[in-house]
C-alpha positions as CSV (number, residue, x, y, z in Angstrom):
1,M,0.1,0.0,0.0
2,R,1.3,3.5,-0.7
3,H,1.3,5.9,1.9
4,V,0.2,9.4,0.9
5,R,2.1,12.2,3.1
6,C,0.0,15.2,4.2
7,P,1.8,18.4,3.4
8,S,2.6,20.7,6.5
9,W,2.2,24.5,6.2
10,R,5.6,24.7,5.5
11,N,5.4,22.5,2.4
12,V,2.4,24.5,1.0
13,S,3.1,26.6,-2.0
14,H,3.5,30.3,-1.7
15,T,0.7,30.8,-4.2
16,G,-1.9,29.0,-2.0
17,A,-1.0,30.7,1.1
18,A,-1.3,34.2,-0.6
19,Q,-4.7,33.0,-1.7
20,R,-5.8,32.1,1.7
21,V,-4.4,35.5,2.9
22,L,-6.4,37.3,0.4
23,I,-9.6,35.5,1.3
24,F,-9.2,36.2,5.0
25,W,-8.7,39.9,4.2
26,A,-11.5,40.2,1.9
27,A,-13.9,38.5,4.5
28,G,-12.6,40.9,7.2
29,V,-13.3,43.9,5.2
30,L,-16.7,42.7,4.1
31,L,-17.6,42.0,7.9
32,G,-16.3,45.5,8.8
33,L,-18.5,47.2,6.3
34,T,-21.5,45.1,7.4
35,L,-21.0,46.5,10.8
36,L,-20.5,50.0,10.0
37,V,-23.6,50.2,8.0
38,A,-25.5,48.5,11.0
39,W,-24.2,50.9,13.3
40,S,-24.8,54.1,11.1
41,C,-28.3,53.2,10.5
42,K,-29.3,52.4,14.1
43,T,-32.0,50.2,13.2
44,T,-35.2,50.1,15.3
45,R,-37.7,47.6,15.7
46,T,-39.8,48.7,12.8
47,G,-37.1,49.9,10.6
48,S,-34.0,52.4,10.2
49,I,-34.2,56.2,10.7
50,P,-32.1,57.8,7.8
51,Y,-29.6,60.5,8.6
52,Q,-31.0,63.4,7.2
53,R,-30.4,67.3,8.0
54,V,-33.9,68.9,8.2
55,G,-34.3,72.4,6.6
56,S,-34.6,74.1,9.9
57,P,-31.5,75.9,10.8
58,V,-30.5,73.6,13.7
59,E,-26.9,74.8,14.3
60,I,-24.2,72.3,15.4
61,S,-22.0,74.6,17.8
62,N,-21.4,75.3,21.2
63,A,-22.7,78.4,22.9
64,E,-19.8,80.7,21.7
65,G,-20.4,79.5,18.0
66,S,-17.3,77.4,17.6
67,P,-18.1,74.3,15.5
68,V,-16.2,71.9,17.9
69,R,-19.5,70.1,19.2
70,P,-20.8,66.9,17.6
71,E,-24.3,68.1,18.6
72,P,-26.3,71.1,19.4
73,M,-26.0,72.7,22.8
74,I,-28.9,73.8,24.7
75,R,-29.2,76.6,27.3
76,V,-31.3,75.6,30.2
77,R,-32.4,78.3,32.7
78,I,-32.0,76.4,36.2
79,R,-32.5,79.5,38.6
80,R,-34.7,82.4,37.9
81,Q,-34.0,85.8,39.4
82,T,-32.1,84.3,42.3
83,T,-30.0,86.5,44.7
84,E,-27.3,83.8,45.5
85,V,-26.3,80.2,44.6
86,K,-23.4,78.1,45.7
87,L,-21.1,76.4,43.0
88,S,-20.2,73.3,45.2
89,G,-17.2,71.1,45.2
90,R,-13.5,72.1,45.6
91,G,-13.0,72.6,42.0
92,P,-10.9,74.4,40.9
93,W,-13.5,76.3,38.8
94,L,-12.8,78.6,35.9
95,V,-14.8,81.9,35.8
96,A,-14.6,84.4,33.0
97,V,-16.5,86.8,31.1
98,A,-18.9,84.6,28.9
99,G,-17.1,83.9,25.3
100,A,-13.8,85.1,26.5
101,R,-10.7,82.9,25.7
102,T,-9.2,83.2,29.1
103,G,-10.2,83.5,32.8
104,E,-9.1,83.1,36.3
105,L,-9.1,80.0,38.8
106,M,-11.0,79.9,42.0
107,S,-11.1,77.3,44.9
108,G,-14.6,75.9,45.6
109,P,-17.2,76.3,47.0
110,V,-17.8,79.5,45.3
111,R,-20.5,81.9,46.4
112,I,-22.2,83.7,43.7
113,Q,-24.2,86.9,44.0
114,A,-25.5,89.8,42.1
115,S,-24.9,93.5,43.3
116,N,-26.1,96.6,41.3
117,G,-26.5,94.7,38.3
118,S,-23.3,92.8,38.4
119,I,-22.0,89.3,39.3
120,R,-19.5,88.8,42.1
121,L,-18.0,85.5,43.1
122,T,-16.3,84.8,46.5
123,D,-14.1,81.6,46.7
124,A,-13.3,79.3,49.7
125,R,-10.5,81.5,50.4
126,G,-12.5,84.7,50.6
127,R,-10.9,85.9,47.5
128,V,-13.4,88.1,45.5
129,R,-13.8,88.3,41.8
130,G,-16.3,91.1,40.5
131,F,-17.6,91.7,36.8
132,A,-18.9,94.8,35.3
133,E,-22.5,95.9,35.2
134,G,-24.5,93.6,33.0
135,V,-21.9,91.4,32.0
136,E,-22.8,87.5,31.7
137,V,-20.3,85.4,33.4
138,Y,-19.0,81.8,32.7
139,A,-18.3,79.4,35.2
140,G,-17.2,75.8,34.9
141,P,-14.5,73.2,35.5
142,V,-11.0,73.6,34.0
143,I,-10.7,71.7,30.8
144,H,-7.2,70.7,29.9
145,A,-5.7,70.8,26.3
146,G,-6.6,67.2,24.9
147,D,-9.9,66.7,26.9
148,A,-12.5,65.5,25.0
149,P,-15.6,67.8,25.2
150,G,-18.8,66.6,26.6
151,K,-17.5,65.5,30.1
152,E,-18.0,68.9,31.9
153,L,-19.9,68.7,35.3
154,V,-20.9,71.5,37.6
155,A,-22.8,71.2,41.0
156,V,-25.3,74.0,42.0
157,G,-26.2,73.4,45.6
158,R,-26.9,69.7,45.8
159,T,-27.9,69.3,42.3
160,R,-25.1,68.2,39.7
161,Y,-25.6,69.3,36.2
162,P,-23.7,68.3,32.9
163,G,-22.0,71.2,31.0
164,T,-21.2,74.3,32.2
165,L,-22.9,77.6,33.6
166,R,-23.7,81.3,32.6
167,L,-24.5,83.6,35.3
168,H,-27.0,86.2,33.6
169,P,-27.6,89.6,35.5
170,R,-31.3,90.8,35.7
171,P,-30.9,94.6,36.4
172,E,-34.2,95.2,34.5
173,V,-36.1,93.2,37.2
174,D,-33.8,93.8,40.4
175,P,-30.3,94.8,40.3
176,N,-29.5,92.1,43.0
177,T,-30.7,89.2,41.0
178,F,-29.6,87.0,38.4
179,D,-30.3,83.9,36.3
180,V,-28.3,80.8,36.3
181,V,-28.2,78.9,32.8
182,N,-26.7,75.4,32.4
183,V,-25.1,75.1,29.0
184,V,-25.1,71.4,27.8
185,E,-25.0,69.2,24.9
186,I,-28.6,68.1,23.8
187,E,-27.8,64.5,24.4
188,R,-26.8,65.0,28.0
189,Y,-29.8,67.2,28.5
190,V,-32.5,64.7,27.3
191,P,-31.8,61.9,29.8
192,G,-32.3,64.6,32.7
193,V,-35.6,65.4,31.3
194,I,-37.3,62.1,30.7
195,S,-36.0,60.7,33.8
196,K,-38.3,63.5,35.4
197,E,-41.2,63.3,33.0
198,L,-41.8,59.6,33.1
199,Y,-42.0,57.1,35.9
200,P,-38.9,54.9,36.2
201,H,-41.0,51.6,35.9
202,W,-42.6,52.5,32.7
203,D,-41.7,50.8,29.5
204,R,-38.7,51.3,27.4
205,A,-40.6,52.2,24.3
206,T,-42.4,55.1,26.3
207,F,-39.1,56.5,27.2
208,E,-37.8,56.4,23.6
209,A,-40.8,58.2,22.4
210,Q,-40.6,60.7,25.1
211,A,-36.8,61.2,24.2
212,V,-37.7,62.0,20.7
213,A,-40.5,64.5,21.5
214,A,-38.2,66.1,24.3
215,R,-35.5,66.6,21.9
216,T,-37.7,68.1,19.3
217,F,-39.3,70.4,21.8
218,A,-36.0,71.7,23.1
219,L,-34.4,72.2,19.6
220,I,-37.5,74.1,18.4
221,R,-37.4,76.4,21.6
222,R,-33.5,76.6,20.9
223,E,-34.2,77.9,17.4
224,S,-36.9,80.3,18.6
225,A,-34.7,82.0,21.4
226,R,-31.7,82.4,19.3
227,R,-33.8,84.4,16.7
228,S,-35.3,86.6,19.5
229,G,-32.0,87.1,21.3
230,R,-33.0,85.5,24.5
231,W,-30.1,84.3,26.8
232,Y,-31.8,80.9,27.5
233,D,-33.4,78.3,25.3
234,V,-35.8,76.4,27.8
235,D,-36.7,76.5,31.5
236,D,-36.1,73.4,33.9
237,S,-39.8,73.5,34.8
238,Q,-43.1,72.7,33.5
239,Q,-43.1,76.1,31.7
240,S,-40.9,74.0,29.0
241,Q,-40.1,70.6,30.3
242,V,-39.0,69.4,33.8
243,Y,-35.0,68.9,33.9
244,G,-33.1,67.4,36.9
245,G,-29.6,67.6,35.6
246,I,-27.4,64.5,35.9
247,T,-29.3,61.4,36.2
248,G,-28.1,57.6,36.6
249,Q,-31.4,56.3,35.5
250,R,-30.6,53.6,33.1
251,I,-33.8,53.5,31.1
252,A,-33.6,57.0,30.5
253,L,-29.9,57.2,29.4
254,R,-30.5,54.1,27.3
255,A,-33.7,55.6,25.7
256,A,-31.8,58.8,24.6
257,A,-28.8,56.8,23.2
258,D,-31.1,54.4,21.1
259,T,-32.8,57.4,19.6
260,R,-29.8,60.0,19.4
261,G,-30.3,62.6,17.1
262,V,-33.8,61.7,16.1
263,V,-36.4,64.3,15.7
264,L,-39.9,64.9,14.4
265,A,-40.2,67.0,11.2
266,R,-42.8,68.1,8.7
267,D,-42.0,69.2,5.2
268,G,-38.3,69.1,5.9
269,R,-38.4,71.3,9.0
270,L,-38.6,70.6,12.7
271,T,-42.3,70.5,14.0
272,E,-43.7,71.3,17.4
273,A,-43.6,68.1,19.7
274,Y,-46.1,69.0,22.5
275,Y,-47.0,66.6,25.1
276,S,-48.9,66.4,28.5
277,S,-49.4,64.0,31.2
278,T,-53.1,62.8,30.5
279,C,-55.4,63.9,27.8
280,G,-58.5,62.7,29.5
281,G,-60.0,61.5,26.4
282,E,-60.4,64.8,24.8
283,P,-57.3,65.7,22.8
284,A,-56.9,69.0,21.0
285,L,-54.8,70.7,18.4
286,P,-52.2,73.3,19.2
287,E,-54.0,76.1,17.3
288,E,-57.3,75.1,19.2
289,V,-55.5,75.6,22.6
290,W,-53.3,78.5,22.0
291,P,-55.0,80.6,19.1
292,A,-53.0,83.6,17.9
293,E,-55.7,86.0,19.1
294,G,-55.1,84.7,22.7
295,V,-58.8,83.9,23.3
296,V,-61.0,81.6,21.3
297,T,-64.4,83.1,20.8
298,Q,-67.7,81.4,19.9
299,A,-67.9,84.0,16.9
300,R,-64.7,82.8,15.8
301,L,-65.4,79.2,15.8
302,T,-68.5,79.7,13.8
303,T,-66.7,81.7,11.1
304,T,-63.4,79.8,11.0
305,K,-63.7,76.0,10.5
306,T,-60.7,74.4,11.9
307,E,-59.4,70.8,11.0
308,P,-60.5,68.1,13.5
309,A,-57.7,66.5,15.3
310,P,-57.0,63.0,13.8
311,R,-59.0,60.3,15.9
312,R,-56.8,58.2,17.8
313,E,-57.4,55.7,20.7
314,V,-57.8,57.0,24.3
315,L,-55.9,54.7,26.7
316,C,-55.3,56.8,29.9
317,Q,-58.3,55.9,31.7
318,T,-56.1,54.3,34.4
319,A,-54.4,57.5,35.0
320,P,-55.1,59.2,38.4
321,L,-56.2,62.5,37.0
322,F,-58.3,61.1,34.1
323,R,-61.3,62.6,35.8
324,W,-61.2,64.7,39.1
325,E,-62.8,67.3,41.2
326,V,-61.6,70.3,43.3
327,A,-63.4,73.2,45.2
328,R,-62.2,76.6,45.9
329,R,-63.7,79.6,48.0
330,V,-65.5,82.1,46.0
331,G,-63.7,84.9,47.7
332,T,-60.4,83.6,47.6
333,L,-60.6,82.6,43.9
334,S,-61.8,86.1,43.1
335,K,-58.9,87.7,44.7
336,R,-56.6,85.2,42.7
337,F,-58.3,86.2,39.6
338,A,-57.8,89.8,40.1
339,A,-54.2,89.3,40.9
340,W,-53.6,87.3,37.9
341,G,-55.3,89.7,35.7
342,R,-53.1,92.7,37.0
343,A,-50.1,90.8,36.4
344,R,-51.0,89.9,32.9
345,N,-52.7,93.6,32.2
346,H,-56.0,91.4,31.5
347,K,-59.4,92.6,31.6
348,L,-60.0,90.0,34.4
349,A,-58.3,92.6,36.7
350,R,-61.7,94.8,36.7
351,L,-63.8,92.1,38.0
352,G,-65.0,91.7,41.5
353,R,-66.6,88.7,43.2
354,L,-67.3,85.8,41.0
355,H,-70.8,85.1,39.8
356,S,-70.4,82.4,37.2
357,I,-67.9,80.7,34.7
358,K,-69.2,79.2,31.8
359,P,-67.7,77.6,28.5
360,I,-68.0,79.5,25.3
361,A,-66.0,77.3,22.9
362,K,-65.2,73.5,22.5
363,A,-62.8,71.5,20.4
364,H,-64.1,68.9,18.1
365,S,-63.2,66.4,20.7
366,G,-65.5,68.1,23.2
367,R,-62.5,69.8,25.0
368,K,-63.4,73.1,26.7
369,L,-61.3,75.8,24.7
370,S,-62.4,79.2,26.3
371,F,-64.7,80.6,29.1
372,E,-66.5,83.7,30.0
373,V,-66.2,85.1,33.7
374,T,-68.9,87.1,35.0
375,D,-68.8,88.9,38.4
376,T,-71.8,89.9,40.6
377,Q,-72.0,93.3,39.0
378,G,-72.4,91.8,35.5
379,R,-68.9,92.6,34.2
380,T,-67.5,89.9,32.1
381,A,-63.8,88.8,30.8
382,R,-63.1,86.0,28.4
383,L,-60.1,83.4,28.9
384,T,-58.7,80.6,27.1
385,A,-59.0,77.5,28.9
386,E,-55.1,77.6,29.6
387,Q,-55.4,81.1,30.8
388,L,-58.2,80.0,33.3
389,R,-55.9,77.3,34.7
390,A,-53.1,79.8,35.1
391,A,-55.5,82.3,36.9
392,C,-56.7,79.6,39.2
393,N,-53.3,78.4,40.3
394,F,-51.8,81.8,40.2
395,P,-49.6,82.3,43.4
396,T,-50.9,85.3,45.1
397,P,-49.2,87.3,48.2
398,G,-51.7,87.0,51.2
399,L,-53.3,84.0,49.9
400,P,-52.5,80.4,51.0
401,S,-50.3,78.4,48.7
402,I,-52.2,75.6,46.6
403,S,-51.4,72.1,47.2
404,H,-50.8,69.8,44.1
405,M,-54.3,68.1,44.4
406,A,-56.2,71.3,45.1
407,R,-54.6,72.7,41.7
408,L,-56.6,73.0,38.5
409,H,-54.9,70.1,36.6
410,S,-56.5,71.1,33.1
411,G,-58.6,73.8,31.6
412,D,-60.9,71.2,30.5
413,V,-63.5,71.7,33.2
414,T,-67.2,72.1,34.0
415,V,-67.5,74.8,36.6
416,D,-70.2,75.4,39.3
417,V,-70.1,78.8,41.1
418,G,-72.1,78.7,44.4
419,R,-72.7,81.1,47.0
420,R,-69.4,80.4,48.8
421,V,-67.7,77.6,46.9
422,V,-66.8,77.0,43.3
423,R,-66.5,73.4,42.1
424,F,-64.5,72.2,39.3
425,S,-65.0,68.9,37.5
426,G,-62.1,68.2,35.2
427,H,-60.6,65.8,32.6
428,G,-56.9,65.1,32.2
429,S,-53.7,66.7,33.2
430,G,-52.2,69.3,31.1
431,H,-53.1,70.9,27.9
432,G,-53.9,67.9,25.8
433,V,-52.0,68.5,22.7
434,G,-49.7,66.1,21.2
435,L,-48.4,62.9,23.1
436,C,-50.3,61.9,26.0
437,Q,-47.9,60.1,28.5
438,Y,-50.4,57.8,29.9
439,C,-51.9,56.8,26.4
440,A,-48.3,56.0,25.3
441,Q,-47.4,53.9,28.4
442,A,-50.6,51.9,27.6
443,M,-49.6,51.5,24.0
444,A,-46.0,50.4,25.2
445,Q,-47.5,47.8,27.5
446,R,-49.4,46.2,24.6
447,G,-46.2,46.1,22.4
448,D,-46.1,49.0,20.4
449,D,-42.6,50.4,19.9
450,W,-41.6,53.9,20.0
451,R,-41.9,54.7,16.4
452,S,-45.5,53.6,16.3
453,I,-46.3,55.5,19.4
454,L,-45.0,58.8,17.9
455,E,-46.9,58.1,14.7
456,A,-50.1,57.8,16.6
457,F,-49.7,61.1,18.4
458,Y,-48.1,63.0,15.7
459,P,-49.4,62.0,12.3
460,K,-48.3,63.6,9.0
461,T,-44.8,63.8,10.6
462,Q,-41.4,62.0,9.7
463,L,-38.8,60.8,11.8
464,M,-35.3,62.0,10.9
465,R,-31.8,61.8,12.4
466,I,-30.0,65.1,12.0
467,Y,-26.6,64.3,13.6
């Protein structure tokens, strides 16, 4: 029998070895390209979101205009007309005129005050640094050459914030007050919003849908603020959207990362992405809730036809505020109305003791849109539903503060004014426009993904990744 000897690697021809190397190299390149395409598309459970810059001028720059950041910066007002804050931590902290290339170091904690329209900082050693009247001041951590952007952290009191601070004097209000603005990358801002807007045990798809809505909302406000020259883009409260700074909540961090750069757009431009807690079964369109004239009248509704909001499922029946009732004393509420009217230069300021509050316009869903308020002398004033809600909840010196459960949770109410007590029967919590958070959670629980949820609340819009 003839024995055949198997060749070892050393006996293989150079041509065969070269072929194998070439095959392995080509396979590696093909695998790398496949992974790169998969990463860039960031596929969702219902398909991929294309990278597409929308027509709206979403600038990719930092607060000083230098194109060194990979995403837009957002300016969040975290303190309003305050007299003093403390920049916590040992530092060292860098302070400078906002926009300057150089500054000076101060050891922490740093006490920040306003005096005669100017900012004054005092460090742990008692050293004082003052700035000229009206000058906006930068404060943040020391950034060394070679440090990657997007790692900055600051602490104001007991709250930590990503990014840096701008201290804006408010001499037009009070020469001894100033605003504190947190300047941060949008993708570090979004987790701090959705961790406050939603319950931590809610589904991931709800968080992802909320992340897209919150990101779009902030970028729209950013664009508007920079056109008007305002020194901040959004507030950290319900006036814009709630923001809590740094969060370690994993579901919020992951939802923001998985939807990074995705926004809602219509006709190639960013679109308003309103949302509220509970629609109460009666959603509305933005133009119904916030008419250009400020007040929706019955005459306007009969002469101007508005397109009804697209019908969608109502799934928020289990929400704590789907239906609710509160009561207020007539005398106290009359004083609160007058105080709100004076602060807003509204006709409501001229009314005396309340006699009646009657709806005069409704949305196609049945949601109340405006009311006529009448006093015991027959004088009247008209308010939108959101104005009525604000007036009922207006903080007024000399009157007791309103607890959370005693607040008017929405303007969609039926009102009964008695001799001593005003009773409100309401639907939902918030303005009822756009995404309803409780409805979104119910959709996520039954298996809908974040893309389907957004399509239900924002019809005729497209999802686009802009960075």
